[in-house]
All heavy atoms as a GROMACS GRO file, in nm:
protein
  606
    1MET      N    1  -0.227  -0.694   4.109
    1MET     CA    2  -0.280  -0.759   3.990
    1MET      C    3  -0.353  -0.886   4.034
    1MET      O    4  -0.304  -0.962   4.115
    1MET     CB    5  -0.169  -0.794   3.892
    1MET     CG    6  -0.225  -0.865   3.772
    1MET     SD    7  -0.113  -0.927   3.647
    1MET     CE    8   0.009  -0.807   3.628
    2LEU      N    9  -0.471  -0.906   3.974
    2LEU     CA   10  -0.548  -1.027   3.998
    2LEU      C   11  -0.535  -1.118   3.876
    2LEU      O   12  -0.531  -1.072   3.762
    2LEU     CB   13  -0.696  -0.994   4.017
    2LEU     CG   14  -0.737  -0.917   4.140
    2LEU    CD1   15  -0.887  -0.893   4.139
    2LEU    CD2   16  -0.698  -0.993   4.265
    3LYS      N   17  -0.530  -1.248   3.902
    3LYS     CA   18  -0.524  -1.346   3.793
    3LYS      C   19  -0.614  -1.462   3.830
    3LYS      O   20  -0.615  -1.508   3.944
    3LYS     CB   21  -0.382  -1.394   3.771
    3LYS     CG   22  -0.370  -1.485   3.652
    3LYS     CD   23  -0.225  -1.519   3.621
    3LYS     CE   24  -0.222  -1.608   3.497
    3LYS     NZ   25  -0.087  -1.641   3.458
    4ARG      N   26  -0.690  -1.508   3.731
    4ARG     CA   27  -0.783  -1.618   3.754
    4ARG      C   28  -0.802  -1.695   3.624
    4ARG      O   29  -0.806  -1.636   3.516
    4ARG     CB   30  -0.916  -1.562   3.803
    4ARG     CG   31  -1.020  -1.663   3.836
    4ARG     CD   32  -1.139  -1.594   3.900
    4ARG     NE   33  -1.249  -1.686   3.915
    4ARG     CZ   34  -1.370  -1.651   3.955
    4ARG    NH1   35  -1.395  -1.524   3.982
    4ARG    NH2   36  -1.464  -1.739   3.967
    5THR      N   37  -0.815  -1.827   3.634
    5THR     CA   38  -0.845  -1.910   3.517
    5THR      C   39  -0.988  -1.959   3.531
    5THR      O   40  -1.028  -2.008   3.636
    5THR     CB   41  -0.747  -2.028   3.508
    5THR    OG1   42  -0.614  -1.976   3.495
    5THR    CG2   43  -0.778  -2.114   3.385
    6ILE      N   44  -1.062  -1.945   3.421
    6ILE     CA   45  -1.204  -1.977   3.421
    6ILE      C   46  -1.232  -2.075   3.308
    6ILE      O   47  -1.180  -2.062   3.198
    6ILE     CB   48  -1.287  -1.848   3.398
    6ILE    CG1   49  -1.266  -1.753   3.514
    6ILE    CG2   50  -1.434  -1.880   3.379
    6ILE    CD1   51  -1.323  -1.616   3.491
    7SER      N   52  -1.319  -2.171   3.336
    7SER     CA   53  -1.368  -2.260   3.232
    7SER      C   54  -1.492  -2.192   3.173
    7SER      O   55  -1.594  -2.176   3.240
    7SER     CB   56  -1.404  -2.396   3.289
    7SER     OG   57  -1.447  -2.482   3.186
    8VAL      N   58  -1.482  -2.152   3.049
    8VAL     CA   59  -1.588  -2.076   2.982
    8VAL      C   60  -1.708  -2.165   2.953
    8VAL      O   61  -1.692  -2.276   2.902
    8VAL     CB   62  -1.534  -2.016   2.850
    8VAL    CG1   63  -1.643  -1.943   2.774
    8VAL    CG2   64  -1.417  -1.924   2.879
    9THR      N   65  -1.828  -2.118   2.987
    9THR     CA   66  -1.949  -2.193   2.955
    9THR      C   67  -2.031  -2.125   2.845
    9THR      O   68  -2.125  -2.182   2.794
    9THR     CB   69  -2.039  -2.210   3.080
    9THR    OG1   70  -2.073  -2.083   3.131
    9THR    CG2   71  -1.967  -2.292   3.186
   10ARG      N   72  -1.992  -2.004   2.809
   10ARG     CA   73  -2.062  -1.928   2.705
   10ARG      C   74  -1.975  -1.921   2.581
   10ARG      O   75  -1.858  -1.893   2.588
   10ARG     CB   76  -2.089  -1.787   2.758
   10ARG     CG   77  -2.148  -1.693   2.654
   10ARG     CD   78  -2.169  -1.558   2.712
   10ARG     NE   79  -2.292  -1.562   2.790
   10ARG     CZ   80  -2.352  -1.454   2.837
   10ARG    NH1   81  -2.299  -1.336   2.819
   10ARG    NH2   82  -2.462  -1.464   2.905
   11SER      N   83  -2.035  -1.945   2.464
   11SER     CA   84  -1.961  -1.935   2.339
   11SER      C   85  -1.932  -1.788   2.308
   11SER      O   86  -2.019  -1.704   2.317
   11SER     CB   87  -2.041  -1.996   2.224
   11SER     OG   88  -1.971  -1.980   2.102
   12MET      N   89  -1.807  -1.761   2.274
   12MET     CA   90  -1.767  -1.624   2.241
   12MET      C   91  -1.720  -1.616   2.096
   12MET      O   92  -1.651  -1.524   2.058
   12MET     CB   93  -1.654  -1.581   2.334
   12MET     CG   94  -1.693  -1.577   2.479
   12MET     SD   95  -1.788  -1.433   2.520
   12MET     CE   96  -1.660  -1.312   2.506
   13GLU      N   97  -1.757  -1.716   2.015
   13GLU     CA   98  -1.717  -1.716   1.875
   13GLU      C   99  -1.803  -1.622   1.791
   13GLU      O  100  -1.764  -1.583   1.683
   13GLU     CB  101  -1.729  -1.858   1.817
   13GLU     CG  102  -1.631  -1.954   1.877
   13GLU     CD  103  -1.647  -2.091   1.817
   13GLU    OE1  104  -1.751  -2.154   1.840
   13GLU    OE2  105  -1.554  -2.133   1.746
   14GLU      N  106  -1.921  -1.590   1.840
   14GLU     CA  107  -2.012  -1.506   1.765
   14GLU      C  108  -1.994  -1.360   1.806
   14GLU      O  109  -1.965  -1.329   1.921
   14GLU     CB  110  -2.156  -1.550   1.790
   14GLU     CG  111  -2.179  -1.694   1.743
   14GLU     CD  112  -2.318  -1.743   1.778
   14GLU    OE1  113  -2.404  -1.660   1.815
   14GLU    OE2  114  -2.339  -1.864   1.770
   15VAL      N  115  -2.013  -1.273   1.711
   15VAL     CA  116  -1.990  -1.130   1.732
   15VAL      C  117  -2.074  -1.071   1.846
   15VAL      O  118  -2.019  -1.000   1.930
   15VAL     CB  119  -2.012  -1.051   1.600
   15VAL    CG1  120  -2.002  -0.902   1.624
   15VAL    CG2  121  -1.910  -1.095   1.496
   16PRO      N  122  -2.204  -1.100   1.857
   16PRO     CA  123  -2.281  -1.037   1.965
   16PRO      C  124  -2.226  -1.069   2.105
   16PRO      O  125  -2.218  -0.980   2.190
   16PRO     CB  126  -2.422  -1.092   1.948
   16PRO     CG  127  -2.430  -1.127   1.802
   16PRO     CD  128  -2.292  -1.175   1.766
   17ALA      N  129  -2.188  -1.192   2.129
   17ALA     CA  130  -2.135  -1.229   2.261
   17ALA      C  131  -2.001  -1.160   2.286
   17ALA      O  132  -1.975  -1.110   2.396
   17ALA     CB  133  -2.120  -1.380   2.272
   18ALA      N  134  -1.916  -1.157   2.187
   18ALA     CA  135  -1.786  -1.090   2.200
   18ALA      C  136  -1.805  -0.941   2.224
   18ALA      O  137  -1.736  -0.881   2.307
   18ALA     CB  138  -1.699  -1.114   2.077
   19LEU      N  139  -1.899  -0.880   2.153
   19LEU     CA  140  -1.926  -0.737   2.173
   19LEU      C  141  -1.974  -0.709   2.315
   19LEU      O  142  -1.932  -0.610   2.377
   19LEU     CB  143  -2.031  -0.687   2.073
   19LEU     CG  144  -1.985  -0.667   1.930
   19LEU    CD1  145  -2.103  -0.632   1.840
   19LEU    CD2  146  -1.879  -0.559   1.922
   20ASP      N  147  -2.061  -0.795   2.367
   20ASP     CA  148  -2.110  -0.777   2.503
   20ASP      C  149  -1.996  -0.789   2.605
   20ASP      O  150  -1.990  -0.713   2.701
   20ASP     CB  151  -2.220  -0.879   2.535
   20ASP     CG  152  -2.350  -0.851   2.462
   20ASP    OD1  153  -2.368  -0.738   2.411
   20ASP    OD2  154  -2.434  -0.943   2.456
   21PHE      N  155  -1.906  -0.885   2.582
   21PHE     CA  156  -1.791  -0.903   2.671
   21PHE      C  157  -1.701  -0.780   2.668
   21PHE      O  158  -1.661  -0.730   2.772
   21PHE     CB  159  -1.714  -1.028   2.629
   21PHE     CG  160  -1.593  -1.055   2.714
   21PHE    CD1  161  -1.605  -1.114   2.838
   21PHE    CD2  162  -1.466  -1.019   2.670
   21PHE    CE1  163  -1.493  -1.138   2.917
   21PHE    CE2  164  -1.354  -1.042   2.747
   21PHE     CZ  165  -1.368  -1.103   2.872
   22VAL      N  166  -1.670  -0.732   2.548
   22VAL     CA  167  -1.583  -0.615   2.532
   22VAL      C  168  -1.648  -0.491   2.592
   22VAL      O  169  -1.582  -0.411   2.658
   22VAL     CB  170  -1.546  -0.594   2.384
   22VAL    CG1  171  -1.477  -0.462   2.361
   22VAL    CG2  172  -1.460  -0.710   2.334
   23LYS      N  173  -1.777  -0.477   2.570
   23LYS     CA  174  -1.850  -0.362   2.627
   23LYS      C  175  -1.843  -0.366   2.780
   23LYS      O  176  -1.820  -0.263   2.844
   23LYS     CB  177  -1.995  -0.364   2.580
   23LYS     CG  178  -2.072  -0.239   2.616
   23LYS     CD  179  -2.217  -0.246   2.571
   23LYS     CE  180  -2.225  -0.248   2.420
   23LYS     NZ  181  -2.365  -0.244   2.371
   24LEU      N  182  -1.861  -0.484   2.838
   24LEU     CA  183  -1.852  -0.498   2.984
   24LEU      C  184  -1.711  -0.466   3.032
   24LEU      O  185  -1.694  -0.389   3.128
   24LEU     CB  186  -1.892  -0.640   3.025
   24LEU     CG  187  -1.881  -0.672   3.173
   24LEU    CD1  188  -1.972  -0.581   3.256
   24LEU    CD2  189  -1.916  -0.819   3.197
   25ALA      N  190  -1.610  -0.520   2.965
   25ALA     CA  191  -1.471  -0.493   3.003
   25ALA      C  192  -1.441  -0.343   2.995
   25ALA      O  193  -1.368  -0.289   3.078
   25ALA     CB  194  -1.376  -0.572   2.914
   26GLY      N  195  -1.499  -0.276   2.898
   26GLY     CA  196  -1.476  -0.134   2.877
   26GLY      C  197  -1.535  -0.045   2.984
   26GLY      O  198  -1.501   0.072   2.994
   27THR      N  199  -1.622  -0.100   3.067
   27THR     CA  200  -1.681  -0.020   3.174
   27THR      C  201  -1.586  -0.004   3.293
   27THR      O  202  -1.615   0.074   3.384
   27THR     CB  203  -1.815  -0.078   3.224
   27THR    OG1  204  -1.792  -0.206   3.282
   27THR    CG2  205  -1.916  -0.088   3.109
   28PHE      N  206  -1.475  -0.076   3.291
   28PHE     CA  207  -1.380  -0.072   3.402
   28PHE      C  208  -1.255   0.006   3.363
   28PHE      O  209  -1.213   0.005   3.248
   28PHE     CB  210  -1.343  -0.214   3.447
   28PHE     CG  211  -1.462  -0.291   3.496
   28PHE    CD1  212  -1.525  -0.383   3.415
   28PHE    CD2  213  -1.513  -0.269   3.623
   28PHE    CE1  214  -1.637  -0.453   3.459
   28PHE    CE2  215  -1.623  -0.338   3.669
   28PHE     CZ  216  -1.686  -0.431   3.586
   29LYS      N  217  -1.195   0.072   3.462
   29LYS     CA  218  -1.074   0.151   3.438
   29LYS      C  219  -0.949   0.062   3.429
   29LYS      O  220  -0.850   0.100   3.370
   29LYS     CB  221  -1.055   0.252   3.551
   29LYS     CG  222  -1.161   0.358   3.552
   29LYS     CD  223  -1.140   0.455   3.666
   29LYS     CE  224  -1.251   0.559   3.666
   29LYS     NZ  225  -1.239   0.653   3.777
   30SER      N  226  -0.955  -0.055   3.490
   30SER     CA  227  -0.840  -0.146   3.495
   30SER      C  228  -0.799  -0.195   3.357
   30SER      O  229  -0.880  -0.199   3.264
   30SER     CB  230  -0.874  -0.267   3.581
   30SER     OG  231  -0.898  -0.229   3.714
   31THR      N  232  -0.673  -0.234   3.347
   31THR     CA  233  -0.621  -0.300   3.227
   31THR      C  234  -0.660  -0.447   3.238
   31THR      O  235  -0.635  -0.512   3.341
   31THR     CB  236  -0.468  -0.287   3.220
   31THR    OG1  237  -0.436  -0.147   3.216
   31THR    CG2  238  -0.412  -0.357   3.098
   32ILE      N  239  -0.722  -0.500   3.133
   32ILE     CA  240  -0.771  -0.638   3.137
   32ILE      C  241  -0.714  -0.715   3.018
   32ILE      O  242  -0.733  -0.677   2.903
   32ILE     CB  243  -0.925  -0.643   3.132
   32ILE    CG1  244  -0.983  -0.556   3.245
   32ILE    CG2  245  -0.974  -0.787   3.141
   32ILE    CD1  246  -1.133  -0.534   3.235
   33ARG      N  247  -0.643  -0.822   3.049
   33ARG     CA  248  -0.581  -0.907   2.947
   33ARG      C  249  -0.634  -1.048   2.964
   33ARG      O  250  -0.644  -1.098   3.077
   33ARG     CB  251  -0.430  -0.905   2.965
   33ARG     CG  252  -0.356  -0.983   2.862
   33ARG     CD  253  -0.258  -0.891   2.789
   33ARG     NE  254  -0.188  -0.968   2.689
   33ARG     CZ  255  -0.211  -0.957   2.559
   33ARG    NH1  256  -0.301  -0.873   2.516
   33ARG    NH2  257  -0.144  -1.028   2.473
   34VAL      N  258  -0.672  -1.112   2.854
   34VAL     CA  259  -0.720  -1.250   2.858
   34VAL      C  260  -0.631  -1.337   2.771
   34VAL      O  261  -0.578  -1.292   2.669
   34VAL     CB  262  -0.867  -1.260   2.813
   34VAL    CG1  263  -0.960  -1.195   2.914
   34VAL    CG2  264  -0.889  -1.196   2.677
   35THR      N  265  -0.613  -1.462   2.812
   35THR     CA  266  -0.527  -1.555   2.740
   35THR      C  267  -0.595  -1.691   2.733
   35THR      O  268  -0.648  -1.740   2.833
   35THR     CB  269  -0.391  -1.572   2.812
   35THR    OG1  270  -0.334  -1.443   2.832
   35THR    CG2  271  -0.297  -1.656   2.732
   36CYS      N  272  -0.592  -1.749   2.614
   36CYS     CA  273  -0.644  -1.884   2.593
   36CYS      C  274  -0.536  -1.961   2.518
   36CYS      O  275  -0.502  -1.925   2.404
   36CYS     CB  276  -0.774  -1.882   2.514
   36CYS     SG  277  -0.850  -2.044   2.496
   37GLY      N  278  -0.478  -2.061   2.583
   37GLY     CA  279  -0.366  -2.132   2.523
   37GLY      C  280  -0.247  -2.038   2.514
   37GLY      O  281  -0.208  -1.974   2.611
   38GLN      N  282  -0.191  -2.026   2.395
   38GLN     CA  283  -0.076  -1.938   2.374
   38GLN      C  284  -0.117  -1.800   2.322
   38GLN      O  285  -0.032  -1.713   2.303
   38GLN     CB  286   0.020  -2.002   2.272
   38GLN     CG  287   0.076  -2.134   2.319
   38GLN     CD  288   0.162  -2.119   2.443
   38GLN    OE1  289   0.227  -2.018   2.462
   38GLN    NE2  290   0.159  -2.219   2.529
   39GLN      N  291  -0.246  -1.780   2.298
   39GLN     CA  292  -0.294  -1.656   2.237
   39GLN      C  293  -0.352  -1.562   2.343
   39GLN      O  294  -0.440  -1.601   2.420
   39GLN     CB  295  -0.399  -1.687   2.132
   39GLN     CG  296  -0.435  -1.571   2.045
   39GLN     CD  297  -0.522  -1.614   1.928
   39GLN    OE1  298  -0.562  -1.728   1.917
   39GLN    NE2  299  -0.551  -1.520   1.841
   40GLY      N  300  -0.303  -1.440   2.345
   40GLY     CA  301  -0.351  -1.340   2.438
   40GLY      C  302  -0.427  -1.230   2.367
   40GLY      O  303  -0.416  -1.213   2.246
   41ALA      N  304  -0.507  -1.155   2.445
   41ALA     CA  305  -0.587  -1.048   2.386
   41ALA      C  306  -0.616  -0.941   2.489
   41ALA      O  307  -0.625  -0.968   2.609
   41ALA     CB  308  -0.718  -1.105   2.332
   42ASN      N  309  -0.633  -0.820   2.438
   42ASN     CA  310  -0.683  -0.710   2.518
   42ASN      C  311  -0.834  -0.731   2.528
   42ASN      O  312  -0.903  -0.736   2.426
   42ASN     CB  313  -0.651  -0.577   2.448
   42ASN     CG  314  -0.710  -0.457   2.516
   42ASN    OD1  315  -0.790  -0.467   2.608
   42ASN    ND2  316  -0.671  -0.340   2.469
   43ALA      N  317  -0.888  -0.742   2.649
   43ALA     CA  318  -1.030  -0.770   2.668
   43ALA      C  319  -1.119  -0.655   2.622
   43ALA      O  320  -1.240  -0.672   2.611
   43ALA     CB  321  -1.058  -0.802   2.814
   44LYS      N  322  -1.060  -0.540   2.592
   44LYS     CA  323  -1.138  -0.425   2.547
   44LYS      C  324  -1.134  -0.410   2.395
   44LYS      O  325  -1.178  -0.309   2.341
   44LYS     CB  326  -1.088  -0.299   2.616
   44LYS     CG  327  -1.107  -0.306   2.768
   44LYS     CD  328  -1.056  -0.184   2.838
   44LYS     CE  329  -1.072  -0.197   2.989
   44LYS     NZ  330  -1.026  -0.079   3.060
   45SER      N  331  -1.082  -0.512   2.326
   45SER     CA  332  -1.072  -0.511   2.180
   45SER      C  333  -1.157  -0.624   2.121
   45SER      O  334  -1.126  -0.742   2.141
   45SER     CB  335  -0.926  -0.528   2.136
   45SER     OG  336  -0.919  -0.559   1.998
   46THR      N  337  -1.259  -0.588   2.047
   46THR     CA  338  -1.349  -0.689   1.990
   46THR      C  339  -1.275  -0.786   1.899
   46THR      O  340  -1.294  -0.908   1.911
   46THR     CB  341  -1.463  -0.620   1.911
   46THR    OG1  342  -1.530  -0.528   1.997
   46THR    CG2  343  -1.563  -0.722   1.860
   47LEU      N  344  -1.192  -0.737   1.810
   47LEU     CA  345  -1.120  -0.826   1.718
   47LEU      C  346  -1.028  -0.920   1.793
   47LEU      O  347  -1.016  -1.038   1.758
   47LEU     CB  348  -1.042  -0.745   1.614
   47LEU     CG  349  -1.127  -0.670   1.513
   47LEU    CD1  350  -1.039  -0.589   1.418
   47LEU    CD2  351  -1.214  -0.766   1.433
   48SER      N  352  -0.962  -0.872   1.896
   48SER     CA  353  -0.873  -0.956   1.976
   48SER      C  354  -0.950  -1.068   2.045
   48SER      O  355  -0.907  -1.183   2.048
   48SER     CB  356  -0.800  -0.874   2.081
   48SER     OG  357  -0.711  -0.784   2.021
   49VAL      N  358  -1.066  -1.034   2.102
   49VAL     CA  359  -1.147  -1.134   2.172
   49VAL      C  360  -1.202  -1.236   2.073
   49VAL      O  361  -1.200  -1.356   2.099
   49VAL     CB  362  -1.259  -1.066   2.254
   49VAL    CG1  363  -1.356  -1.169   2.309
   49VAL    CG2  364  -1.200  -0.983   2.366
   50LEU      N  365  -1.250  -1.190   1.959
   50LEU     CA  366  -1.301  -1.283   1.857
   50LEU      C  367  -1.192  -1.379   1.810
   50LEU      O  368  -1.219  -1.496   1.782
   50LEU     CB  369  -1.358  -1.206   1.737
   50LEU     CG  370  -1.497  -1.148   1.755
   50LEU    CD1  371  -1.530  -1.056   1.638
   50LEU    CD2  372  -1.600  -1.259   1.765
   51ALA      N  373  -1.069  -1.330   1.800
   51ALA     CA  374  -0.958  -1.413   1.752
   51ALA      C  375  -0.928  -1.530   1.846
   51ALA      O  376  -0.870  -1.631   1.803
   51ALA     CB  377  -0.832  -1.328   1.734
   52LEU      N  378  -0.969  -1.520   1.971
   52LEU     CA  379  -0.947  -1.630   2.065
   52LEU      C  380  -1.036  -1.751   2.036
   52LEU      O  381  -1.005  -1.862   2.077
   52LEU     CB  382  -0.971  -1.583   2.209
   52LEU     CG  383  -0.876  -1.478   2.263
   52LEU    CD1  384  -0.919  -1.436   2.404
   52LEU    CD2  385  -0.734  -1.529   2.265
   53LYS      N  386  -1.148  -1.728   1.966
   53LYS     CA  387  -1.242  -1.835   1.929
   53LYS      C  388  -1.282  -1.919   2.050
   53LYS      O  389  -1.273  -2.042   2.049
   53LYS     CB  390  -1.183  -1.923   1.819
   53LYS     CG  391  -1.154  -1.847   1.692
   53LYS     CD  392  -1.095  -1.935   1.586
   53LYS     CE  393  -1.062  -1.851   1.464
   53LYS     NZ  394  -0.994  -1.927   1.360
   54LEU      N  395  -1.327  -1.851   2.153
   54LEU     CA  396  -1.364  -1.920   2.277
   54LEU      C  397  -1.492  -1.999   2.261
   54LEU      O  398  -1.593  -1.948   2.213
   54LEU     CB  399  -1.381  -1.818   2.390
   54LEU     CG  400  -1.256  -1.741   2.428
   54LEU    CD1  401  -1.290  -1.630   2.526
   54LEU    CD2  402  -1.152  -1.835   2.487
   55LYS      N  403  -1.486  -2.125   2.302
   55LYS     CA  404  -1.601  -2.214   2.299
   55LYS      C  405  -1.628  -2.261   2.441
   55LYS      O  406  -1.540  -2.255   2.527
   55LYS     CB  407  -1.568  -2.337   2.214
   55LYS     CG  408  -1.535  -2.305   2.071
   55LYS     CD  409  -1.496  -2.431   1.997
   55LYS     CE  410  -1.453  -2.395   1.856
   55LYS     NZ  411  -1.407  -2.508   1.780
   56PRO      N  412  -1.748  -2.311   2.466
   56PRO     CA  413  -1.773  -2.368   2.598
   56PRO      C  414  -1.669  -2.476   2.628
   56PRO      O  415  -1.637  -2.559   2.542
   56PRO     CB  416  -1.914  -2.428   2.585
   56PRO     CG  417  -1.979  -2.341   2.481
   56PRO     CD  418  -1.868  -2.310   2.383
   57GLY      N  419  -1.612  -2.471   2.747
   57GLY     CA  420  -1.508  -2.564   2.787
   57GLY      C  421  -1.368  -2.509   2.772
   57GLY      O  422  -1.273  -2.566   2.824
   58SER      N  423  -1.353  -2.397   2.701
   58SER     CA  424  -1.221  -2.333   2.688
   58SER      C  425  -1.174  -2.284   2.823
   58SER      O  426  -1.254  -2.237   2.905
   58SER     CB  427  -1.228  -2.214   2.592
   58SER     OG  428  -1.263  -2.252   2.462
   59GLU      N  429  -1.044  -2.294   2.847
   59GLU     CA  430  -0.984  -2.240   2.969
   59GLU      C  431  -0.930  -2.102   2.938
   59GLU      O  432  -0.844  -2.087   2.850
   59GLU     CB  433  -0.871  -2.330   3.018
   59GLU     CG  434  -0.918  -2.466   3.067
   59GLU     CD  435  -1.001  -2.458   3.194
   59GLU    OE1  436  -0.962  -2.383   3.286
   59GLU    OE2  437  -1.103  -2.528   3.202
   60LEU      N  438  -0.980  -2.002   3.006
   60LEU     CA  439  -0.942  -1.864   2.982
   60LEU      C  440  -0.878  -1.806   3.107
   60LEU      O  441  -0.935  -1.813   3.215
   60LEU     CB  442  -1.065  -1.781   2.944
   60LEU     CG  443  -1.040  -1.635   2.910
   60LEU    CD1  444  -0.970  -1.623   2.776
   60LEU    CD2  445  -1.170  -1.558   2.909
   61SER      N  446  -0.759  -1.751   3.091
   61SER     CA  447  -0.692  -1.681   3.202
   61SER      C  448  -0.720  -1.533   3.188
   61SER      O  449  -0.708  -1.477   3.080
   61SER     CB  450  -0.542  -1.705   3.198
   61SER     OG  451  -0.513  -1.840   3.225
   62ILE      N  452  -0.758  -1.472   3.299
   62ILE     CA  453  -0.786  -1.329   3.302
   62ILE      C  454  -0.687  -1.264   3.397
   62ILE      O  455  -0.671  -1.309   3.510
   62ILE     CB  456  -0.930  -1.300   3.350
   62ILE    CG1  457  -1.032  -1.372   3.263
   62ILE    CG2  458  -0.956  -1.150   3.352
   62ILE    CD1  459  -1.175  -1.358   3.314
   63GLU      N  460  -0.622  -1.158   3.350
   63GLU     CA  461  -0.531  -1.078   3.434
   63GLU      C  462  -0.583  -0.936   3.435
   63GLU      O  463  -0.605  -0.876   3.329
   63GLU     CB  464  -0.390  -1.080   3.378
   63GLU     CG  465  -0.322  -1.214   3.385
   63GLU     CD  466  -0.180  -1.211   3.333
   63GLU    OE1  467  -0.122  -1.101   3.323
   63GLU    OE2  468  -0.129  -1.319   3.302
   64ILE      N  469  -0.603  -0.884   3.554
   64ILE     CA  470  -0.658  -0.750   3.568
   64ILE      C  471  -0.571  -0.669   3.663
   64ILE      O  472  -0.538  -0.715   3.772
   64ILE     CB  473  -0.803  -0.753   3.620
   64ILE    CG1  474  -0.890  -0.840   3.528
   64ILE    CG2  475  -0.860  -0.612   3.630
   64ILE    CD1  476  -1.032  -0.858   3.577
   65ASP      N  477  -0.536  -0.550   3.619
   65ASP     CA  478  -0.454  -0.461   3.702
   65ASP      C  479  -0.516  -0.322   3.700
   65ASP      O  480  -0.531  -0.262   3.593
   65ASP     CB  481  -0.312  -0.457   3.646
   65ASP     CG  482  -0.215  -0.386   3.740
   65ASP    OD1  483  -0.242  -0.382   3.861
   65ASP    OD2  484  -0.113  -0.335   3.690
   66GLY      N  485  -0.553  -0.273   3.817
   66GLY     CA  486  -0.609  -0.139   3.823
   66GLY      C  487  -0.697  -0.120   3.945
   66GLY      O  488  -0.713  -0.210   4.028
   67PRO      N  489  -0.756  -0.002   3.955
   67PRO     CA  490  -0.829   0.036   4.076
   67PRO      C  491  -0.959  -0.041   4.100
   67PRO      O  492  -1.004  -0.052   4.213
   67PRO     CB  493  -0.858   0.185   4.055
   67PRO     CG  494  -0.858   0.203   3.907
   67PRO     CD  495  -0.756   0.106   3.856
   68ASP      N  496  -1.019  -0.093   3.994
   68ASP     CA  497  -1.146  -0.165   4.010
   68ASP      C  498  -1.132  -0.312   3.969
   68ASP      O  499  -1.225  -0.374   3.919
   68ASP     CB  500  -1.258  -0.097   3.932
   68ASP     CG  501  -1.222  -0.070   3.786
   68ASP    OD1  502  -1.113  -0.112   3.742
   68ASP    OD2  503  -1.303  -0.008   3.716
   69SER      N  504  -1.013  -0.367   3.993
   69SER     CA  505  -0.983  -0.503   3.947
   69SER      C  506  -1.074  -0.609   4.007
   69SER      O  507  -1.114  -0.702   3.938
   69SER     CB  508  -0.836  -0.537   3.970
   69SER     OG  509  -0.803  -0.523   4.105
   70GLU      N  510  -1.106  -0.598   4.134
   70GLU     CA  511  -1.192  -0.700   4.196
   70GLU      C  512  -1.332  -0.700   4.137
   70GLU      O  513  -1.388  -0.806   4.108
   70GLU     CB  514  -1.197  -0.678   4.348
   70GLU     CG  515  -1.066  -0.711   4.415
   70GLU     CD  516  -1.071  -0.694   4.566
   70GLU    OE1  517  -1.182  -0.696   4.624
   70GLU    OE2  518  -0.964  -0.681   4.626
   71GLN      N  519  -1.388  -0.581   4.116
   71GLN     CA  520  -1.521  -0.572   4.057
   71GLN      C  521  -1.519  -0.623   3.912
   71GLN      O  522  -1.612  -0.692   3.869
   71GLN     CB  523  -1.573  -0.427   4.060
   71GLN     CG  524  -1.591  -0.372   4.199
   71GLN     CD  525  -1.465  -0.301   4.250
   71GLN    OE1  526  -1.354  -0.322   4.203
   71GLN    NE2  527  -1.484  -0.216   4.350
   72ALA      N  528  -1.414  -0.588   3.840
   72ALA     CA  529  -1.403  -0.632   3.701
   72ALA      C  530  -1.391  -0.783   3.693
   72ALA      O  531  -1.457  -0.847   3.609
   72ALA     CB  532  -1.281  -0.566   3.635
   73MET      N  533  -1.310  -0.843   3.779
   73MET     CA  534  -1.293  -0.988   3.777
   73MET      C  535  -1.425  -1.058   3.803
   73MET      O  536  -1.461  -1.153   3.733
   73MET     CB  537  -1.188  -1.030   3.881
   73MET     CG  538  -1.160  -1.179   3.882
   73MET     SD  539  -1.084  -1.239   3.728
   73MET     CE  540  -0.914  -1.185   3.756
   74GLN      N  541  -1.498  -1.012   3.901
   74GLN     CA  542  -1.626  -1.076   3.935
   74GLN      C  543  -1.725  -1.062   3.819
   74GLN      O  544  -1.790  -1.160   3.781
   74GLN     CB  545  -1.686  -1.014   4.061
   74GLN     CG  546  -1.809  -1.088   4.111
   74GLN     CD  547  -1.779  -1.231   4.148
   74GLN    OE1  548  -1.688  -1.260   4.224
   74GLN    NE2  549  -1.856  -1.323   4.092
   75ALA      N  550  -1.736  -0.944   3.762
   75ALA     CA  551  -1.831  -0.922   3.653
   75ALA      C  552  -1.796  -1.005   3.529
   75ALA      O  553  -1.884  -1.066   3.468
   75ALA     CB  554  -1.834  -0.773   3.617
   76LEU      N  555  -1.668  -1.009   3.493
   76LEU     CA  556  -1.628  -1.084   3.373
   76LEU      C  557  -1.640  -1.235   3.395
   76LEU      O  558  -1.683  -1.308   3.305
   76LEU     CB  559  -1.486  -1.046   3.332
   76LEU     CG  560  -1.470  -0.902   3.285
   76LEU    CD1  561  -1.324  -0.870   3.262
   76LEU    CD2  562  -1.552  -0.876   3.160
   77ALA      N  563  -1.606  -1.281   3.514
   77ALA     CA  564  -1.621  -1.424   3.545
   77ALA      C  565  -1.769  -1.464   3.540
   77ALA      O  566  -1.804  -1.568   3.484
   77ALA     CB  567  -1.562  -1.455   3.681
   78ASP      N  568  -1.854  -1.381   3.596
   78ASP     CA  569  -1.999  -1.408   3.591
   78ASP      C  570  -2.048  -1.412   3.448
   78ASP      O  571  -2.128  -1.499   3.411
   78ASP     CB  572  -2.077  -1.304   3.670
   78ASP     CG  573  -2.058  -1.316   3.821
   78ASP    OD1  574  -2.003  -1.418   3.868
   78ASP    OD2  575  -2.097  -1.221   3.893
   79PHE      N  576  -2.002  -1.319   3.365
   79PHE     CA  577  -2.043  -1.314   3.225
   79PHE      C  578  -2.003  -1.442   3.151
   79PHE      O  579  -2.081  -1.499   3.077
   79PHE     CB  580  -1.982  -1.192   3.156
   79PHE     CG  581  -2.019  -1.183   3.011
   79PHE    CD1  582  -2.134  -1.117   2.972
   79PHE    CD2  583  -1.938  -1.238   2.914
   79PHE    CE1  584  -2.169  -1.108   2.838
   79PHE    CE2  585  -1.971  -1.230   2.779
   79PHE     CZ  586  -2.088  -1.165   2.741
   80LEU      N  587  -1.880  -1.486   3.172
   80LEU     CA  588  -1.827  -1.602   3.098
   80LEU      C  589  -1.885  -1.734   3.143
   80LEU      O  590  -1.881  -1.832   3.068
   80LEU     CB  591  -1.675  -1.606   3.112
   80LEU     CG  592  -1.602  -1.493   3.040
   80LEU    CD1  593  -1.456  -1.489   3.086
   80LEU    CD2  594  -1.611  -1.509   2.890
   81THR      N  595  -1.940  -1.739   3.262
   81THR     CA  596  -1.992  -1.865   3.313
   81THR      C  597  -2.145  -1.866   3.326
   81THR      O  598  -2.201  -1.959   3.381
   81THR     CB  599  -1.928  -1.898   3.449
   81THR    OG1  600  -1.956  -1.793   3.541
   81THR    CG2  601  -1.779  -1.918   3.437
   82ALA      N  602  -2.209  -1.763   3.276
   82ALA     CA  603  -2.355  -1.753   3.285
   82ALA      C  604  -2.422  -1.845   3.184
   82ALA      O  605  -2.374  -1.875   3.082
   82ALA     CB  606  -2.401  -1.610   3.262
   0.00000   0.00000   0.00000
């Protein structure tokens, strides 16, 4: 399992950004869980990701477990900090 904390630079409060994040997460076979503060979410669920209300500067922990975890971590980290 990989775990990493990222300082988000992209706003994820809006539906299009959250949809793009979920769509990207869905391209990987690994299980992907994200946590902001005390609230966790399945990264492949749009409603769960929107509920996190991620803003630039938010600290997001990503936990990935599966066969393509390294590729998934890199892609999601790049997305969140682009």
